[in-house]
N, C-alpha and C positions, 0 to 999 in steps of 0.2 A: 364340511367336506373332508378336511384333514383328519378329523376324529374318526369318521366312518371308514376312511381308507386305512387308517392305522389299525382299527379293529379287524378289518379284512386281512391286512398284511400279517397280523399276529395270529390269525386263525380263530379269533374270539368269536366272530359270527358263526363260523363253521362249527365251533364247539357248542355254542348255544343251540344251534340248529339240531344237534343230536337229541336234545331234550325237549325242545319246544317246537310245535308245528311251524312249518315254513311260513305260512301266511301270518300267524301271530307274531313271529319273530320280526318280519318286515314292518308290521304295524308298530310294534314297540320301539324299534330303533329308528325308523325313517320318517314317520308322520310328523314328528316334532321338529324336523330339520328344515331350514328355510331353503337350502339348495334343492334343485330338482333331481330326484333319484328315479331312474328307470331300471327295472329288472327284466333283462332280455333273454329269451331262450334261443340257443343256437339250433335251428331246425335243420339246416343243411348248408351246402356251399352258397355263401352270400345270401342266406335266408335267415332273418332274425325277427322274432315275434315278441311283441310286448306282452309280458306276463304280469308285471306290476309297476305302478308308479305311485310315489308318495303324494300327500295332499298338496304340497307346494307345486309339484309338477302338474297335478290335475287342474289347479286353480289359477296358476300364474305362468306356466310355460307357454311357448308359442303355439302348442297344440292343445291348449286348454279347451275343454268342452267337446273335443272330438271323441267319437266312439272308438277308443283305442284298444279295448280288450280283444285279444286274439288277433289283432291286426299286425301287419308287417310294416316295416319302415316305409316301403314304397307305396303303401296304402294311404299314408298320412302326409307325406311330403311330395313336393314336385319331383319330377324325374331327375333334374340336376342336383337338387338338394339331397334327395335320397341316395344318389350315386356316391356323393362325397361321404355321406355318413356310413353307408354300407362298406365302403372301402376302408374306413377307419376301424369298423367292427371286424372286418375280415383280417386286418393286420394283427389285431389282438389275438384272433383265433390261431393264425399261423405262428406268430412269435411266442404265444402263451405268456405274454408280458403286458403289464399295464401300459396304457398310452394316454399321454396328456396333450391336448391341443386347444387352440382357440379358433372360433369361426364366427361368422355373422351371416344371418339369413333374413330374408324379408318374407313375412307371412301375413297375408291379408293387408298388405300395405304398411306393415309395422316392422321396423328394423330391430333385430334382436342380436346382441353380441353375447357369446357365452364362452366360459372357460370350463372345459370338460376333462374328466378323468374316467377312462374305461378300464375296468379291472376284471380279468378273467376268473371264472370259478370252474374248477376241474373235478372230474370224477376220479375214482380210484385208479383208473388206467391212465390218467394224465391227460384225458381229452377235455377240451373246453366245452362245457355243456350250457353254461349261462354266462352272461356278462352284466356287471353292474355299472351303469353309467351315472355319474354324479356331475351335474352341470350347475355352474354358478352364473347368475345373470350379472354381467359386467357392463351392461349398456350404459347405466347411469354414471359409473366410474369414468368411462372413456369420455362421455359427454362433459363431465365436470373438468377433466383434464384439458379438453379443448376450450371450455369456457375460461379456465384459468389462463390459458395461453392468450386468449383474446383480451382478457382483463389486463394482463401484463403489458400487452401492446398498447392498450388504451392509456395505461398509467404512464408509460414512457412518453407517449405523445402529449399527455397532459403536463408532465414535468417540463417538456420542451416548450410548449406553446402557452402555458398559463401566464396570465398577466401578474399574478402574485409573485413577489420576490421571495425566494426560499433559500435559506442558508442552513447547512448542517455542519456541526463541529463535533470533535470528539470531547471526552471529558476533561482533557487538558486545554481545551480552547483552540486546538488546531483545526483549521478549516478543511473539511472533507469534501463538501459539495456545495456548489452555488449555481443556480439556474440562470438562464439568459436574462430573465427579468431583473435579477439582482445586479448583473453586470451592467445593464442599461440604467438602473437606478443610481449606482455609485460611480459608473464610468471606468471601473477597474475590470480587467479580464480575470477569468478564473485563475490563470497562471500567476498573475500579479498578486492576487489575494492569497494564493498558496505560498508565494515567496515571502510575504511579509505578514506579520500577525496583525489582523484587523487594521489595514491601512486606511479604512474609511472612518475610523473612530477618532474624533478630535483628541488632542493630547490631554485636555482637561477632563476627558470622560473615559480614559483608559481603565481606571479602577472601577468605574460604573459598569463597563462592559464585562470585566472579569467577574464582578459581583453577580451580574445577570447570568453568566455561565454557571457560577457556583450554585445559585438558587435554582437554576433550571435543571440541575442534576437531581434535585430533591422533589420538585413539584412543578406543575404547569404555571406559567405566568402569561396572562392574557392582556393584550393591549398596553404593553409598557411603552410609554412615549418618551422619546429622547431626540437628540440632534446628532446627525451624522454628517460627514464631510465628503463631498464628491472629489473625484480626481482633479477637477479644475479648481478646487479650493472653495467652492461655494458650499454653504451649509443647507441641509435639508432636514425638515422635521419628519420623523418616522414613527410608526406604531409597530411594536415588535411583540408577537405572541410566541412564547417559548414553551416547549414541552420536552420532557426527558424521553429518550428512546431506550426502551428496555428490551432485553433478550427474553427468551422463554423462561429463564430462571428468575425474572423480575429484577435483574441487575441493570443499572443504567450504563449504557455503552456509548451514548452520544446525546446531543441536544439538537433538536430541530427548531427552527424559528421561521415565522412568516413575517416579512417586513413589508409595510405599506407606506407609500409616500403620502403623508398627511399634511404636506405644506399648505395646500389650498384649504383644507379643512381647518388647519390651525389659524390661518389668516382670517378666514370667515368667522371662526369662533371668537377670536380676539375682538373683532369689530362688533360682534353680537354682544359679547360680555361688556363692552364699553358703553353700549346704548341701552342695555337692559338693567333691570333691578338686580342687585347682588343676590337676591333670593331666587333661586332657580329650582326647578324640579329635578331632584337627583335621578329620578327615573328617566326623564326625557333626555338628559344630557349624558347619561352613563355611557361610556365607550363600550361597555359590554352589552351585547344584544340581549334585550329583556322583553318578555311578553307578560301581559296580565291576563290570566285565564280564570274561567269559572272552574268549579270542581268537575264539570262535565267536559272540559276541554275547549269551551268556546273562547275565542280570542277577543278580549275587550279593548286592549291597548297594545301598541307596539312602539318601542323607541326607535330612533333613527338608525341606531346601529343594527337593529334587527332588519329594518327595511333594506339597508345596504347589504346585509348578509344574504337575505332572501331574494334581493333584486326585484323588489315589488313595491307598488305604491300602497300607502296606508289604507286607502279606501278599498283596495282589492284584498286586503288581509283581514281587516277587522270584521267581526261577525262570522268569520269562517271558523272551523274547528281545527285545532292542532292535529287531531287524529287524521284529518283528511290529507295531511302533508306527508304522512309516513306510508310505506308499502302496506298493502292490504294484510299481509301475513303478520304484521306487527301491531295492527290496530287494537286487537283484543287485549294484547299485553299492555299497550300504552294506556288504555282505559283503566286497567287494574292499577297501574302506577299512579294515575291521577287520583283514584279513589283512596289509595293507601296514603297519599300525601296529606289527606285530611286528618288522618289519625296519627301521623308522625310529624316530627319537626322538619322533615325534609328528606328528599331522596335524590340520588344522582344516577344517571344511566346514559348509555350511548344508543343512538338510534339513527336510522337513515332518513334524510329529508330530500324531497324532490324540489330542486331549485332551478328554474329556467330550463327544465327538461333534463337536468343532470342530477344524479344521486350524490349527495354529500353526507358525510358522517359527522353528526353533531353530538357533543356532550351536553346533556340537558340536566340542569339542577332545578328541582322543584322545591320552592320554599313557600310555605303557607303565609298569606297576608293576614295579620292579626290586628284588629282594631278594637281597643278596649276589651281585650280578652276574647273577642269573637273572631273566628276564622271566616274571612269574607271572600277569599279567592286564593289564587296561586300566582306567585312570580315564577316564570319559566326563564331561567338564565341559560342562554345558548352560547356554545363555543364550537366553532368549526374546527374539527380535528381531522378533516379529510387528508390534508397534506402530511400531518404527523403520522397518521396510521399508514399512509402509503409510503412515507419516508422510512418508517420502521421496517416495512416489508422490503423496501429497496436496500436498506442497510443489511438485512438478513441475506438478501441475494448477493450483496457486495462481498459478504464473507465467503460465500461460495465462489464468487468470481476471483477472490484473492487466491484461493488455493488453485484455481484453474490457471490464473496468470502466473503464479509462483511456480507451478509445475512445468510451465513452458518457458520460463525466463532463463536467459543466459547468465544473469547475475546469480551469485550464491546467496540464497535466501534461507534463513534459519529462524526458528522460534525456540526460545529457551525459557525455562522456568526461572524464578528468582534464585533458586538453588544451583543454577547452572546446568540443569538437566535438559538435554536436547529433546524437544517435543516434535519438531518438524524440520526436515531438511529437503530442499528442492532437488529434483533429479540432476540439475546441473552440477551439483557437488560430486556426484558419482563420476561424471565425465571428467571433472578436474582432478579428483583424488584417486580415481581408479577403483574405488570401493565406496559403497554407500556409508555415510557417517554412522548410521545405526548399527552397521556391522563392525564398527571399530570401537575399541575400548577407549576410556577417557585418557589413558596414558598415550595411546596412539594418536588421538586427536590433538593433544597438547604438543606432541612432537612436531606437528605441522607448523608450529609457531616458534619464533626465536624467544628466548627467555625474557628479553626486554619487552618485546611485543606482547607476550602473554601477561606480563605484569601491568603494562599500560592498559590492556583490554580489561583486566580484572578491576583496576582502579576506576575505569570508565563505568563499568557495570555498577560498582558501589556508589559512585557519584550520582548516576542516573536514578538509581533506586531511591536515593534520599531526596533528590531535587525534583523527581518526576519529569525530567526534561530529556530530550534526545541528545545523543552525543555522536561525534565523528572521530574516528582514529584511522591512521594509515599504518599498515603493517604488511609483512610478507608471509605468504603461505607457500608451502612446498607442494608442487604439483606431483602427479603420479610418476614423473620421470626424475623427481628429486630437485628440479630447478625451482628457485625462489621466484615468486610472482608478486608484484606489488598490488595491494587491494586497498580501496577506501571503504571502510565499514561504517555504515550509518545505523545506529542503534536507537530504536524508539520504544519507550516503555508503554505497556498497556495497563492503564490504571483502572482499578475496580471502583465500584460505588463506595466502598469503604476507604477510598483514597490509598489503596495499597497496590503495588505493582504486581500484577498477576502473571505477566509474560513480558519477554523482550523480543521484538522483531528486529532481526539483523539483516541488512541488505549489503552485501560486499560486491563492489564494482571494480573490475580490473582496470588499474590506472598505470600499467607498465609503460605504455607509450608516453603518458604524461610525465612520469618520472624520468624516463630517458631524455625527454625534451628539456626538462628542468636541469638535468645534469649537464646537457650540452650547453645550455645557456650559462650555467655557472662556469663551465670550462672556458667559454668565450670571454667571460668577464674577467678572468684571472690568468689566462694563459695566452701566449702569443700564437696566433693562428698559423704562422709559417714554421717556426722552430719548435713549437710545443713546449717552450721554456716559460717559466713564470713571467708575466708582463711587468711593466713598471709598477703598477698598482699593487700586485701581490708581493713583488720583491721589496718595495718600500715598507709594506706591512711587516715583512720578516725582519727588516732592519730595525723597525720600531720595537718589535718583540725582543730583538737582541739587545737593544739599548735598555729596555726595562729589566731584562735578565741580568745584564752587566751591573746595573745600578744596585741590584739586590746582592749579587755575589762578589762584586769587585773585580770580576774578570775583564779581560780585554778582547777585542776582536778587530778585524780589519775589513775595510771596504775597498775592493779593487774595481776601478773604472776603466774599461777597455774600449778602444776605438780603432776601427780598421784603418790600415794605411793604404790609401789608394783604391778604396772599394769602387769609387766612381769609374775608374779605368776598367775594372772588370765588367761592369755593366755596359760601358761604351764599346768594349772590344768583343764581348761574347753575347751581349743581350741580357735583358732582364730575366728571362726564363732561367738561363744558366746562373745569373746572379742570385736568384732566389734559391736555386739548388745549392749554390755555394754557401749561402747563409745557413741553410739546413744542416750542411756538413759541419760548419763552424759550431752550430749549436750542439751537435752530437759530440764534437771534440771537446767543447767546453765542459760537458758532463764528465768526460774522462779525466779532465784536469783536476777536478775538485775531490776533496776527501769526503768520506761518509760524515754527514752532519753539516757540511757546508752547503751553500745555496748559490745558484747561478740564475740570472734573468736577462732577458733582452729588454733594454731600455728604449730602443727605437733605432731604425735604420741599421747601421753597422756598429751601434753602441751596445755594449754588454756590461754587466756588473757581476762581481763574485763577492759573496760574504764568507769570510774565513773566521770561524769561531774557535775558542779555546786555543789561542796562540800564546807562545811563550815569550817571544821578543820580536823586535823588528828584523833581526837577522833571519829568523824563521820565515817571516812574511816575505822577505826578499827572495829567499830560496824557493818558496812555493810559487811566487810570481814568475821567477825566471824559468822554472820548469814548465809553467803554463805557456809562457811566451815561446819557448822552444817547441812545444807540442803544436802550437797554433801556426807556426811558420813552416811546418813540414808540408810538402806538396799535397794538393787535393786533386783527385780525379773526378771530374764532373762531366757526365755524358761523353766520356772519351777524351775530354780536354784536360790537360794537366795545368793546374792553376797554382801559382805561388803568390802568397800574400803574407802579411805580417800585421801585428797589432802593437799599439802603444798602450802602456798600462800606467795609470796613476793610482797611488795607494794613500788612503787616509786611515789612521788608527784611532780607536776609541780608548781612552777619553782625551788623549793629548791633542789630537787634531780636530776635535769637535765632539760636543755632547748631544747634539740634535741631528736629526736626519738631514736637514738642509745644510748644516755646518759640515757634516761628513762628506756629502756629495760635492759641496763647494771646494773643500780641501782636496778631494780626490781629483776633481776636474782641473784645479790649478796644477797639481802634480802631473796630470796627463798632458796639459798644454806645454809644460816645461820639457817633457820627454819628446813631444812632437817637434818643438823648437830646436832640440838638440840633435835631431836627425831621425826621429821615428824609430820603431822597432826597439823601444826602450822601456825599462821599468824605472819609475821614479816614485820615491816615497815623499810625502809632503814634508817640506822643510819650513821651519819657523824662521822668519827673518826679523831682525831687530827693527 
């Protein structure tokens, strides 16, 4: 249809028509085309006569077999159908432009859906004299789309309700999907399995599980039997069939497995093996479903695995033909495969089997049975690949869902190549940055990160590319208003079949509120809630640091221990609310008393401490302490009340009054007690007594 329309648009048909008779031209160009082509003459207003139709239209269109020559549209179609079609033709005449539309009609009880292009042909004066209609039958396409939708719905239902336990992992062994049957088998929820790597694998079988994943990336593994551990700690025997999931390019992008609880089978098998001869038929006890066939396809024997797979009794299976189990349209092809297996060493193919009213996809390996050089029959080894095939399709759909989810996520989702090239950026990034990342240069993107964060992120990428493991880093990004926002970035490498990282998926989640909460917790842990001064814990840590520094440098420092004189009277007279406000004012005045580089902290109640570093001698300490004492006894105005108070100060110097934190506080406390005893409002330096 497109080629004919292209010829008409380019005037090729008109050019040929000048040299070849009109009827011959139509036959040459149109009879070999599968689309329905109608050549219509514009007779008058809303009057259109059939002049020509190609062979496809004559034999396959809805009006096939009708006496169409010289007939008008209303002669061949019902009034309603003719009216709609005439209206479309009249639109082409008026607008002198091609018209494309889709419609559906029912003729003789048969539904027909068509995609049509009406193209005007004009004379030298520009009047439309003829119209070429090209119609494509899209009935089957639409039906297939609807069938596909129904199949998808059936698949989702099957995944949900199937009794087979299904597990899908990526090539790194990370769990991607687990159905309800698997949850019931192991006792773990899907979320718990996502949070921990293979929690149902016993510790002594971890390497075995990883080896199974590695082998599953290369080939299918059927009926691998092992032991797994339920959430309640009990062990369960399972049979695992593993198959690689490949994309359209043949690359393995995941591994699917079907897990069956074979505990009862294993128990029965152990009892059977204990009572029977050690010589057993490999055929009968093979966990792989196997049939013995004649070269015509007649089933002579079936092992127990086959009976379980086909859900049938042996008497109902033997002496039937394997050909009868496949759809009719595949039977001729299957007979050919059986015949070819006689001349070959073996063949493998996939086909559909009807089992208990359900269509299953089986991989069938045909191996000739050879006895003393003579071929006596065929072993048909069956492998149920229904879930793998459907899982592969589900994985393909999940990739489409990833983009759909990512496009509507509030998290910042990006996909990078190993070289750092941005492959995909979610729309949420444009909202955050003010511009789409693809519109920004590499330099602009890097400026959104602090240099240290950029270095940490670069190192994480390098580590992940080498280890093939995910990483998490916290960093700040500048929003469109220039404000830094904390994000937690989770990076996951996508590993190819060649064990190379092909992409990185980065999901950045806003953790600003979490960071603010952590900062508040840290503030509460090290600062006094009332005065906002360092609390005893932080102040003592600073004294310890001062001791370590002094030991290295040989310098001295002083510890001032301050206690309020009569603070209880302030609470009793004015109340605790004004008492707290008073302590806040004291804290502010304490900060004014110290020099740059000194520290002050609230030890508890009305007790405070000051750390004076880089002091020259005890006289300097005494002068600084007296200035602080004078500053602290100046009147305070608290909520309109004038409050007068004072402090007593005890001083201990390092190293002569103590070399440890406890010794310094003990010396300063003794000096403070002596000042209190001598009348309060005093500064006393610790004195050594013989």
